C-alpha positions as CSV (number, residue, x, y, z in Angstrom):
1,M,-6.2,-17.6,-6.2
2,C,-10.1,-17.0,-7.9
3,G,-13.5,-16.7,-8.3
4,I,-16.5,-18.4,-6.8
5,A,-20.4,-17.9,-7.4
6,G,-24.1,-20.5,-7.6
7,F,-27.2,-20.8,-6.5
8,L,-29.7,-23.9,-5.2
9,R,-31.8,-24.8,-7.6
10,T,-35.7,-24.7,-6.2
11,S,-39.0,-25.2,-7.2
12,D,-39.1,-21.4,-7.7
13,T,-36.6,-21.4,-9.4
14,P,-37.6,-19.6,-13.1
15,N,-36.2,-21.3,-15.9
16,R,-34.4,-24.4,-14.7
17,Y,-33.0,-24.8,-18.8
18,A,-30.8,-21.6,-18.9
19,H,-29.1,-22.4,-15.6
20,R,-25.5,-23.6,-17.5
21,D,-25.4,-20.6,-19.3
22,W,-26.4,-18.6,-16.0
23,L,-23.9,-20.4,-14.4
24,E,-21.1,-19.2,-17.1
25,A,-22.6,-15.9,-17.6
26,M,-21.4,-15.5,-13.2
27,G,-18.1,-16.7,-14.3
28,Q,-17.3,-14.8,-16.8
29,A,-18.5,-11.6,-14.5
30,I,-15.5,-12.4,-12.2
31,R,-13.1,-13.7,-14.4
32,H,-10.7,-10.8,-13.9
33,R,-9.9,-13.1,-10.3
34,G,-9.1,-16.3,-12.2
35,P,-8.3,-16.4,-15.9
36,D,-6.5,-19.5,-16.8
37,A,-9.7,-21.8,-16.1
38,G,-13.1,-22.0,-15.6
39,G,-15.5,-24.9,-14.4
40,V,-19.2,-25.2,-13.6
41,Y,-21.3,-27.6,-11.8
42,L,-25.2,-28.4,-12.2
43,D,-27.4,-31.5,-11.0
44,D,-30.7,-31.0,-9.5
45,H,-30.4,-28.8,-6.6
46,V,-27.8,-27.0,-7.0
47,G,-25.1,-24.7,-9.3
48,L,-21.0,-23.9,-8.7
49,S,-19.2,-21.3,-11.0
50,H,-15.6,-21.3,-10.6
51,R,-13.3,-19.0,-12.2
52,R,-8.7,-20.7,-11.7
53,L,-5.5,-18.0,-10.9
54,S,-3.5,-20.8,-10.7
55,I,-0.5,-20.8,-7.8
56,L,-0.6,-24.2,-7.3
57,D,-0.3,-26.9,-8.9
58,L,-0.9,-25.2,-12.4
59,S,-1.9,-28.2,-14.4
60,E,-5.3,-29.3,-14.7
61,A,-6.1,-31.8,-12.2
62,G,-6.2,-28.9,-10.0
63,N,-8.9,-26.7,-12.1
64,Q,-12.3,-26.6,-10.0
65,P,-15.3,-27.2,-9.1
66,M,-13.4,-30.6,-7.4
67,V,-15.3,-33.3,-6.1
68,S,-13.9,-35.7,-3.2
69,A,-12.6,-39.1,-3.4
70,S,-15.8,-40.5,-2.1
71,G,-18.3,-38.3,-4.6
72,R,-20.4,-37.0,-1.4
73,Y,-18.4,-33.5,-1.7
74,I,-18.0,-30.9,-4.4
75,I,-15.8,-27.7,-3.2
76,V,-15.7,-24.0,-4.9
77,F,-12.7,-22.4,-2.9
78,N,-11.4,-18.8,-3.4
79,G,-8.3,-18.3,-1.6
80,E,-5.1,-19.8,-0.3
81,I,-4.7,-22.7,2.7
82,Y,-1.1,-21.9,3.7
83,N,-0.5,-24.6,6.3
84,F,-1.7,-27.0,3.5
85,P,1.4,-29.0,3.8
86,D,0.8,-30.6,7.1
87,L,-1.9,-30.9,7.0
88,K,-2.6,-33.1,3.8
89,A,0.7,-35.0,5.5
90,A,-1.9,-36.0,8.8
91,L,-4.2,-36.6,6.3
92,A,-2.2,-39.4,4.5
93,A,-0.4,-40.5,7.3
94,E,-4.8,-41.9,8.0
95,G,-4.3,-43.7,4.8
96,V,-5.7,-40.9,2.3
97,S,-4.3,-40.1,-0.5
98,F,-4.3,-37.6,-2.9
99,R,-4.4,-37.3,-6.8
100,T,-3.1,-33.4,-6.9
101,H,-0.3,-31.3,-4.7
102,T,-3.2,-28.7,-4.7
103,D,-4.9,-26.9,-1.0
104,T,-8.5,-27.7,-2.3
105,E,-8.3,-31.1,-2.5
106,V,-6.4,-31.0,1.1
107,L,-9.4,-29.1,2.4
108,L,-12.1,-30.8,0.8
109,E,-11.1,-33.6,2.1
110,L,-10.4,-32.6,5.4
111,F,-14.1,-31.3,5.4
112,E,-15.4,-34.3,4.5
113,R,-14.1,-35.8,8.4
114,C,-14.1,-33.0,10.4
115,G,-16.8,-31.1,8.7
116,P,-16.9,-27.0,9.5
117,E,-14.6,-28.2,12.7
118,C,-12.1,-28.1,9.9
119,L,-12.1,-24.6,9.8
120,Q,-9.7,-24.9,13.3
121,F,-6.8,-26.4,11.9
122,L,-7.1,-23.8,8.3
123,N,-4.5,-21.4,8.1
124,G,-5.2,-19.0,5.0
125,M,-7.7,-16.6,3.3
126,F,-10.2,-18.0,1.5
127,A,-13.8,-17.9,0.8
128,I,-15.5,-21.5,0.6
129,A,-18.7,-23.7,-1.2
130,I,-19.3,-27.5,-0.7
131,W,-22.0,-29.1,-1.7
132,D,-23.7,-32.0,0.7
133,T,-24.5,-34.7,-2.0
134,Q,-25.9,-36.8,0.6
135,D,-28.2,-34.0,3.0
136,R,-28.7,-31.5,0.2
137,R,-27.1,-28.4,1.5
138,L,-24.3,-26.0,0.7
139,F,-21.5,-25.1,3.7
140,L,-20.4,-21.3,3.4
141,A,-17.2,-20.6,4.6
142,R,-14.6,-16.8,5.3
143,D,-11.3,-16.5,6.4
144,R,-11.3,-14.9,10.0
145,L,-9.8,-11.4,9.0
146,G,-12.0,-11.1,6.2
147,K,-9.1,-10.9,3.6
148,K,-11.6,-13.2,0.8
149,P,-14.9,-12.4,-0.2
150,L,-18.2,-13.9,-0.3
151,Y,-21.4,-12.0,-0.2
152,Y,-24.8,-14.4,-0.7
153,Y,-28.0,-12.9,-2.0
154,R,-31.8,-14.7,-0.2
155,Q,-35.4,-13.2,-0.9
156,A,-38.4,-15.2,-1.8
157,G,-37.0,-18.6,-1.5
158,Q,-34.0,-18.1,-3.3
159,F,-29.9,-18.1,-2.9
160,A,-27.0,-17.0,-5.0
161,F,-23.6,-16.5,-3.3
162,A,-20.8,-15.3,-5.3
163,S,-17.3,-13.1,-5.5
164,E,-18.5,-10.3,-5.9
165,I,-21.8,-8.3,-6.5
166,K,-21.7,-8.8,-10.3
167,A,-21.8,-12.5,-10.5
168,L,-24.6,-12.6,-8.4
169,Q,-26.8,-10.4,-11.1
170,Q,-26.1,-12.7,-14.1
171,A,-28.5,-15.0,-11.8
172,P,-32.3,-13.5,-13.3
173,F,-33.7,-14.0,-10.0
174,V,-31.3,-11.7,-8.2
175,T,-32.5,-8.2,-7.1
176,T,-30.7,-5.3,-6.6
177,T,-32.8,-2.5,-4.7
178,L,-30.6,0.3,-3.1
179,R,-30.3,0.4,1.0
180,P,-30.8,4.7,1.9
181,D,-29.0,3.5,5.7
182,A,-26.0,2.2,3.3
183,I,-25.7,5.4,1.7
184,K,-25.8,6.8,4.7
185,D,-23.2,4.7,5.8
186,F,-21.3,4.9,2.8
187,F,-21.0,8.8,3.8
188,F,-19.6,8.5,7.1
189,Y,-17.1,5.3,7.1
190,Q,-16.7,6.0,3.4
191,Y,-17.5,2.3,2.8
192,V,-20.7,0.1,3.3
193,P,-19.5,-2.1,6.5
194,D,-20.1,-6.2,7.1
195,P,-22.7,-7.5,6.6
196,K,-25.0,-5.4,5.3
197,S,-24.2,-4.5,0.8
198,I,-25.7,-1.4,-1.2
199,Y,-28.5,-3.6,-1.5
200,R,-31.1,-4.8,0.5
201,D,-30.9,-8.7,-0.2
202,V,-27.1,-8.8,-0.4
203,H,-25.2,-9.6,2.5
204,K,-21.7,-10.1,3.5
205,L,-21.1,-13.4,5.3
206,A,-18.8,-11.9,7.9
207,P,-15.1,-12.7,8.5
208,G,-15.0,-15.5,11.0
209,H,-17.9,-17.2,10.3
210,W,-19.7,-19.9,8.4
211,M,-23.1,-21.2,7.3
212,W,-25.0,-24.0,6.2
213,V,-27.8,-23.2,3.2
214,T,-31.0,-25.5,2.4
215,D,-33.9,-24.8,0.2
216,R,-35.7,-24.2,3.2
217,E,-33.6,-22.1,5.8
218,V,-30.1,-20.9,6.6
219,E,-27.8,-21.5,9.8
220,T,-24.8,-19.2,10.4
221,H,-22.4,-19.3,13.2
222,R,-18.9,-18.2,14.5
223,Y,-15.9,-19.9,14.8
224,W,-13.0,-17.2,15.5
225,D,-13.0,-13.7,16.9
226,V,-10.5,-11.7,18.4
227,R,-9.7,-12.4,21.9
228,F,-7.7,-9.6,24.4
229,C,-5.9,-11.2,26.8
230,E,-3.4,-9.2,28.1
231,S,0.2,-10.9,29.9
232,D,2.6,-8.8,31.8
233,S,4.8,-12.2,32.1
234,R,7.3,-10.8,29.7
235,T,9.8,-9.1,29.1
236,E,9.7,-6.0,25.9
237,S,12.7,-8.1,25.1
238,E,10.7,-11.1,24.9
239,W,7.3,-10.0,23.8
240,A,9.7,-8.3,20.6
241,E,11.0,-11.8,20.2
242,G,8.3,-13.6,20.3
243,L,7.0,-11.1,18.2
244,R,9.4,-11.4,15.1
245,D,9.8,-15.2,15.0
246,T,5.7,-15.7,14.5
247,L,6.1,-12.3,12.1
248,A,8.6,-14.7,10.3
249,D,7.4,-18.5,10.7
250,A,4.3,-16.3,8.8
251,V,6.4,-14.8,6.2
252,R,7.5,-18.4,5.7
253,L,4.4,-20.0,5.0
254,R,3.1,-17.2,2.6
255,L,6.3,-17.5,0.0
256,V,5.0,-21.2,-0.9
257,S,4.2,-21.2,-4.5
258,D,4.8,-22.3,-7.9
259,V,4.5,-19.4,-9.4
260,P,6.9,-15.6,-8.9
261,V,6.5,-13.9,-5.7
262,G,7.3,-10.4,-4.4
263,A,6.4,-7.4,-2.7
264,F,4.7,-4.2,-2.0
265,L,6.7,-1.4,-0.6
266,S,6.3,1.5,1.1
267,G,9.2,2.1,2.3
268,G,7.3,2.0,5.6
269,V,7.5,0.0,8.9
270,D,5.7,-2.6,8.2
271,S,6.1,-3.8,4.7
272,S,10.1,-3.3,5.2
273,A,10.1,-5.9,8.3
274,I,8.0,-7.8,5.2
275,V,11.1,-7.6,3.3
276,D,13.7,-8.6,5.6
277,L,12.1,-11.7,6.6
278,M,11.4,-12.3,3.0
279,A,15.2,-11.6,2.2
280,S,16.5,-13.7,4.9
281,Q,14.4,-16.7,3.8
282,S,15.0,-16.2,0.2
283,P,17.9,-17.3,-1.7
284,E,16.9,-15.3,-4.9
285,P,16.9,-10.7,-4.7
286,V,13.3,-9.8,-3.9
287,T,11.3,-8.6,-6.4
288,T,9.8,-5.2,-5.5
289,C,7.1,-2.3,-6.3
290,S,6.4,0.7,-5.1
291,I,4.3,4.0,-5.8
292,G,4.8,7.5,-5.9
293,F,2.7,10.9,-6.2
294,D,4.4,14.6,-7.9
295,S,3.4,15.9,-4.6
296,E,6.4,15.9,-2.2
297,R,4.2,15.3,1.0
298,F,2.3,12.3,-0.2
299,D,5.9,10.9,-2.7
300,E,7.4,7.8,-0.3
301,V,9.0,6.2,-2.9
302,T,12.6,8.1,-1.8
303,Y,11.5,5.8,1.4
304,A,11.7,2.7,-0.1
305,E,14.7,2.9,-2.6
306,K,16.5,3.3,0.3
307,V,15.4,-0.2,2.2
308,A,15.4,-1.5,-1.8
309,R,18.6,-0.9,-1.8
310,Q,19.5,-2.0,1.7
311,Y,18.6,-5.5,0.9
312,G,19.6,-5.7,-2.6
313,T,16.4,-5.8,-4.1
314,N,14.6,-5.9,-7.8
315,H,13.3,-2.8,-7.4
316,H,10.5,-1.0,-9.5
317,E,8.8,2.0,-9.1
318,F,5.4,3.6,-11.3
319,T,4.6,7.9,-10.5
320,V,0.7,8.4,-10.1
321,R,0.2,11.3,-12.6
322,E,-1.6,12.4,-16.1
323,T,-3.9,8.8,-16.4
324,V,-5.5,9.5,-12.5
325,S,-8.5,10.7,-14.1
326,D,-9.1,8.6,-17.4
327,H,-10.0,5.5,-15.2
328,L,-11.4,6.6,-12.5
329,T,-14.4,5.0,-14.0
330,E,-13.2,2.1,-15.2
331,I,-11.2,1.2,-11.0
332,A,-14.6,2.0,-10.0
333,R,-16.6,-0.9,-11.6
334,Y,-14.2,-3.5,-9.7
335,F,-15.9,-2.9,-6.0
336,D,-19.4,-3.4,-7.0
337,E,-20.1,-0.4,-4.1
338,P,-19.5,2.5,-3.3
339,F,-16.3,3.0,-2.3
340,A,-14.7,6.5,-1.4
341,D,-10.9,5.5,0.4
342,P,-8.7,7.5,-2.2
343,S,-6.0,4.9,-1.7
344,F,-7.7,2.6,-4.3
345,I,-5.7,4.4,-6.6
346,P,-2.3,3.9,-6.2
347,T,-3.2,0.2,-4.9
348,Y,-4.7,-0.4,-8.4
349,Y,-1.2,0.9,-10.2
350,V,0.8,-0.9,-7.6
351,S,-0.9,-4.1,-8.4
352,Q,-0.7,-3.1,-12.2
353,L,2.7,-3.0,-11.6
354,A,3.2,-5.8,-9.5
355,R,1.7,-8.6,-11.8
356,Q,4.2,-7.1,-14.8
357,Q,6.6,-8.7,-12.3
358,V,4.9,-11.6,-10.2
359,T,1.7,-13.2,-9.5
360,V,1.6,-13.3,-5.9
361,A,2.6,-10.0,-4.1
362,L,3.6,-10.1,0.0
363,A,2.3,-6.6,1.9
364,G,2.4,-5.1,4.8
365,D,-1.4,-5.3,5.7
366,G,-2.3,-5.3,9.2
367,G,0.3,-4.1,11.3
368,D,-1.8,-0.5,12.1
369,E,-4.4,-2.9,13.5
370,N,-2.6,-5.2,15.4
371,F,0.3,-2.2,16.5
372,A,-1.9,0.8,17.0
373,G,0.0,2.6,14.2
374,Y,-3.1,5.0,13.2
375,E,-2.3,8.4,14.0
376,K,-6.3,7.9,15.0
377,Y,-5.3,6.3,18.1
378,R,-3.0,8.5,19.1
379,V,-5.1,11.8,19.2
380,D,-7.9,9.3,21.0
381,A,-5.9,8.1,23.6
382,L,-4.9,12.2,23.6
383,E,-9.2,13.0,23.9
384,N,-9.8,10.2,26.2
385,R,-7.8,11.7,28.5
386,L,-8.9,15.2,28.3
387,R,-12.1,12.9,29.0
388,R,-11.7,12.0,32.0
389,C,-10.2,15.3,33.4
390,F,-13.7,17.1,32.8
391,P,-17.3,16.1,34.8
392,H,-19.7,14.0,33.2
393,W,-22.4,17.1,34.2
394,A,-19.2,19.4,31.7
395,R,-19.5,17.8,29.3
396,S,-22.6,16.5,28.2
397,V,-24.1,20.3,29.5
398,L,-21.6,22.7,28.6
399,F,-19.2,21.3,25.6
400,P,-22.3,21.2,23.6
401,G,-23.3,24.9,23.6
402,L,-19.4,25.4,23.2
403,A,-19.2,23.4,20.2
404,G,-22.5,24.7,18.6
405,M,-20.9,28.4,19.5
406,A,-17.8,27.2,17.4
407,G,-19.3,26.3,15.0
408,R,-20.4,30.2,13.8
409,F,-16.9,30.7,12.9
410,R,-15.0,29.2,10.1
411,Q,-11.8,29.5,10.5
412,P,-9.7,25.8,11.3
413,A,-9.0,26.3,15.2
414,F,-12.7,27.1,15.6
415,R,-13.1,23.9,13.4
416,R,-11.1,21.8,15.5
417,A,-12.4,23.4,18.4
418,R,-15.6,22.5,17.9
419,S,-14.6,19.1,16.9
420,L,-12.9,18.4,19.7
421,L,-15.6,19.7,21.8
422,N,-18.1,17.4,20.2
423,T,-16.0,14.4,21.0
424,L,-15.6,15.0,24.5
425,A,-19.2,15.3,25.6
426,C,-19.4,11.5,24.5
427,D,-19.4,7.9,25.8
428,P,-15.3,6.9,25.0
429,A,-17.2,4.2,21.9
430,T,-19.4,7.1,20.6
431,G,-16.4,9.8,20.9
432,F,-13.7,7.7,18.6
433,Y,-17.0,7.5,15.5
434,I,-17.1,11.3,15.7
435,S,-12.7,12.0,16.0
436,N,-12.7,9.5,13.1
437,R,-15.9,9.7,11.1
438,F,-15.2,11.0,7.5
439,C,-18.0,13.5,6.7
440,D,-19.8,16.1,8.8
441,P,-23.8,15.5,9.7
442,A,-24.1,19.2,9.0
443,V,-22.5,18.4,5.2
444,W,-25.0,15.1,5.3
445,D,-28.4,18.0,6.5
446,Y,-27.8,20.2,4.6
447,I,-27.2,17.9,1.1
448,A,-29.3,15.3,1.7
449,G,-32.4,15.3,-0.2
450,P,-35.9,14.8,1.2
451,A,-36.1,10.9,0.3
452,L,-33.2,10.1,1.8
453,R,-33.2,12.2,5.2
454,R,-37.2,10.6,5.5
455,D,-35.5,6.4,5.1
456,T,-32.3,7.0,7.5
457,D,-34.1,10.1,10.0
458,G,-33.2,7.7,13.4
459,Y,-30.5,6.2,11.7
460,D,-27.1,6.5,13.1
461,P,-23.7,4.6,11.4
462,A,-21.9,5.5,15.1
463,D,-24.5,2.3,16.5
464,L,-21.9,0.1,14.6
465,T,-19.1,1.6,15.7
466,R,-20.4,1.2,19.6
467,Y,-21.7,-2.4,19.3
468,H,-18.3,-3.8,18.2
469,Y,-17.1,-1.3,21.2
470,R,-19.5,-2.1,23.9
471,R,-19.2,-6.7,22.4
472,A,-14.4,-6.5,23.1
473,D,-14.3,-8.7,25.9
474,T,-11.5,-6.3,27.7
475,D,-12.1,-3.2,29.7
476,D,-9.0,-1.6,28.2
477,H,-10.3,1.4,25.9
478,L,-7.8,1.2,23.3
479,S,-8.1,-2.6,22.8
480,R,-11.8,-2.2,22.2
481,V,-11.4,0.7,19.1
482,L,-8.6,-2.0,17.6
483,Y,-12.1,-4.7,17.9
484,S,-13.7,-1.9,16.4
485,D,-11.5,-1.8,13.1
486,F,-11.0,-5.1,12.8
487,K,-14.6,-5.6,12.0
488,T,-15.1,-2.4,10.6
489,Y,-12.2,-0.5,9.1
490,L,-10.3,-4.0,8.4
491,P,-12.6,-5.7,6.2
492,G,-14.9,-3.2,5.0
493,D,-11.8,-0.9,3.5
494,I,-8.4,-2.5,3.9
495,L,-8.7,-6.0,2.6
496,V,-12.0,-4.6,0.4
497,K,-9.7,-1.8,-1.7
498,V,-6.7,-4.3,-2.0
499,D,-8.4,-7.8,-2.9
500,R,-11.2,-5.7,-5.5
501,M,-7.6,-3.7,-6.9
502,S,-5.3,-6.8,-7.0
503,M,-7.5,-8.8,-8.5
504,A,-8.2,-6.3,-11.3
505,H,-5.0,-7.6,-12.4
506,S,-5.3,-11.5,-11.5
507,L,-2.7,-10.6,-8.5
508,E,-2.9,-13.1,-5.6
509,T,-2.1,-10.3,-2.7
510,R,-0.4,-12.0,0.7
511,A,-0.8,-10.6,4.4
512,P,1.5,-11.6,6.9
513,L,0.9,-9.7,9.9
514,L,-2.9,-11.4,8.7
515,D,-2.1,-14.6,9.7
516,Y,-4.4,-15.2,12.8
517,R,-1.2,-16.0,15.1
518,V,0.3,-13.2,14.6
519,V,-3.3,-11.6,15.4
520,E,-3.8,-14.1,18.2
521,Y,-0.2,-13.0,19.3
522,A,-0.9,-9.1,18.8
523,A,-3.6,-9.4,20.4
524,S,-2.1,-11.0,24.0
525,V,0.7,-7.9,24.2
526,P,-0.2,-5.2,26.8
527,S,-1.6,-1.6,25.2
528,R,1.6,0.2,26.2
529,L,3.5,-1.5,24.0
530,K,1.5,-1.3,21.4
531,L,0.9,2.4,22.0
532,R,4.0,4.4,24.1
533,G,2.9,8.5,24.2
534,S,3.1,9.2,20.5
535,E,5.0,6.6,19.4
536,G,2.3,4.0,17.9
537,K,3.3,0.2,16.5
538,Y,6.1,0.1,19.4
539,L,6.6,-3.6,20.0
540,L,6.8,-4.1,16.5
541,K,9.6,-1.6,15.6
542,K,11.9,-2.4,18.7
543,A,11.1,-5.8,17.2
544,F,13.2,-4.8,13.8
545,E,16.0,-2.4,15.7
546,G,18.9,-3.7,14.4
547,R,17.4,-5.0,11.3
548,L,15.9,-2.0,10.2
549,T,16.9,2.1,9.9
550,D,16.0,4.2,12.3
551,E,15.0,6.5,9.8
552,T,12.5,3.2,8.5
553,L,11.6,2.5,12.1
554,Y,10.8,6.2,13.5
555,R,10.3,8.7,11.2
556,K,6.2,9.8,10.6
557,K,4.0,7.9,9.0
558,M,3.1,9.5,5.9
559,G,0.6,6.3,5.1
560,F,-0.9,5.5,1.4
561,S,-2.2,8.7,0.7
562,V,-3.1,10.6,-2.2
563,P,-3.2,14.5,-2.5
564,L,-6.9,14.5,-2.5
565,A,-7.4,18.6,-2.5
566,E,-5.2,18.7,-5.3
567,W,-6.3,16.5,-7.5
568,L,-9.7,17.4,-7.2
569,R,-8.5,21.2,-8.3
570,R,-5.9,19.3,-10.9
571,E,-5.6,16.0,-12.0
572,I,-10.0,14.8,-11.7
573,R,-11.2,18.4,-11.6
574,E,-12.8,18.0,-15.1
575,T,-14.4,14.0,-14.3
576,A,-15.4,15.2,-10.3
577,G,-17.1,18.4,-12.0
578,R,-19.0,16.6,-14.3
579,L,-20.2,14.1,-11.6
580,L,-20.8,16.9,-8.9
581,T,-23.2,19.4,-10.6
582,T,-25.2,17.7,-13.4
583,E,-26.9,15.1,-13.9
584,A,-24.8,13.4,-15.2
585,G,-23.8,11.3,-12.0
586,G,-26.7,11.2,-11.2
587,L,-26.5,12.3,-7.3
588,S,-29.4,13.7,-7.8
589,E,-31.5,10.6,-7.1
590,W,-30.3,10.9,-3.1
591,F,-29.1,15.0,-3.3
592,D,-29.6,18.5,-3.8
593,L,-27.5,18.7,-6.4
594,Q,-27.7,22.9,-6.5
595,R,-26.2,23.3,-2.8
596,I,-23.0,20.3,-4.1
597,R,-22.5,22.1,-6.6
598,D,-21.4,24.9,-3.8
599,L,-19.6,23.1,-2.0
600,W,-17.5,22.6,-5.6
601,D,-17.3,26.0,-6.1
602,Q,-16.5,27.2,-2.4
603,H,-13.6,24.1,-3.2
604,L,-12.4,25.4,-6.6
605,N,-12.0,28.4,-4.4
606,G,-9.5,27.7,-2.4
607,N,-11.4,26.7,1.1
608,D,-10.4,22.7,1.4
609,R,-12.9,23.3,4.2
610,Y,-15.6,20.3,2.1
611,T,-12.6,18.1,0.4
612,Q,-13.5,15.1,2.6
613,E,-17.2,14.8,1.2
614,L,-17.0,16.3,-2.5
615,W,-14.4,12.7,-3.2
616,T,-17.1,10.9,-1.2
617,L,-20.3,12.3,-3.4
618,T,-17.9,12.2,-6.3
619,A,-16.6,8.0,-5.7
620,L,-20.6,7.9,-4.7
621,A,-21.2,9.2,-8.2
622,L,-18.5,7.3,-10.7
623,W,-20.1,4.1,-8.4
624,R,-23.5,5.1,-10.1
625,C,-22.2,5.3,-14.1
626,A,-20.0,1.8,-13.4
627,Y,-23.7,0.5,-12.9
628,P,-25.9,2.3,-15.0
629,D,-28.7,-0.7,-15.3
630,Q,-29.3,-1.5,-12.0
631,S,-32.6,-2.2,-11.1
632,P,-34.8,0.8,-8.8
633,L,-33.0,2.7,-6.3
634,F,-35.5,2.6,-3.8
635,A,-38.3,0.7,-2.9
């Protein structure tokens, strides 16, 4: 696992004599991603910077930037190619000789022979930059699901790229002017969705895409997508056996390492299934790590301990207590953009704990998106059935009025009725967005300042969900919903959280459930075997019956949640109050601070109605405080 950065050198690029210093600074900004080694490459046309976390071939021979045997191509690469031994054997059979034992060299030589088509052969997580010294063009690519980040800046003839925005900002020509519509996206999604970033001229290369970059143009292509091709050709037991075999091979590939490997263990289905498969393939006890909370409603440590005992793992635990507030600003800095999924806090600590034991950790991410495990999928299915019970005229004319009447009352039952009526009044794509957005549009209208309202007038964040829902190559509603999350929530929230929090501790995380073969297999499974009545992840659970206990498989899902309302009143009250109610948080640049104080006072008096909005604003202020020396916020 590593960090990469670089830029094109053009006639417009200022101060060409300082470019090596820029490269060094870009690398230093992401040193946490690769503390073991660093290197730069600079010629008349391009600069490349690399930071290395040594996982394979720990010798200096594996350092980057790396030059191909022909001398034509230079690569900086972040990630792992899990099937590189097979690719290396195939290339060796064609007469290719290798100087190192790294996947980087295999990737470089494969690119020399296949060009961008090499991506079709790769099983892994990656962000790649390859400079073609002959044609003077830069190749950039990102893995299929978006596990590894890749930002780029393009403006006024300048181009730069990096694993994180903080590295981009070391190039003096990079300007970071805030995007008002990205703030609105953040308010409702809790993150800034691809391909946007919080800044106007900084973008994310979308998952499953590659691009050619020259000093004149940028050419982008999609090379992979999730395709739903459901089949009823197998029995339920055959589907379950096929899934278990596919996932077992995904785990096998991810155990290849020259450094210690462990696992995150929550005690839920996904992480427990990974530990089961690791234990069956490892001659030594698996090292597992878990995070707990003082609140019993959110604490899964007891369940993790039971799984650890079942498999005889080398188990470690950490309980998140009073240290939460002390490190919030420090943690927020790793994201570079506003990020409000509160589970980033336990993810930070479990990564810190894991890094004390191992350098690589396997995680259960992807099970919910592949097999409909989130509670929201069950709720959406129920809402969709209700939607079909009413004629269109009733939903479009009657329900909005009833929702407005319900909104006049503050009791929770009326709030839930209002939300349901608004959801049922819409088409299925919009209904899914409404029932799963995190904050109330009425609160946005109440607290947004005049400039922010003006600059986002007419912009609807729901358009993004609707776009992906309608783009899915299936008529099945659940599949469309899962596809939407594969394009938004998974790369924008889950994978960002895991990447940034693990890299904060120089820990590599691998997700077998996001092996593209597992994803493609899941996409071929009928929806009835994913969500069966109220049972999510039905097939995944069936695949591990007899291996995991019924308690592990069928207890109510808790997720990687935190006691947010309690935290805001207790553990982080002082920090949140300062950021929300004073100029220190910088929120007055965008919002009405007096109205935020009103919401905060209600929360402190026991009203949990605005918990999510207050936390979202706190997260925005944490990001603002982590980057106080930014360029002007609005153009």
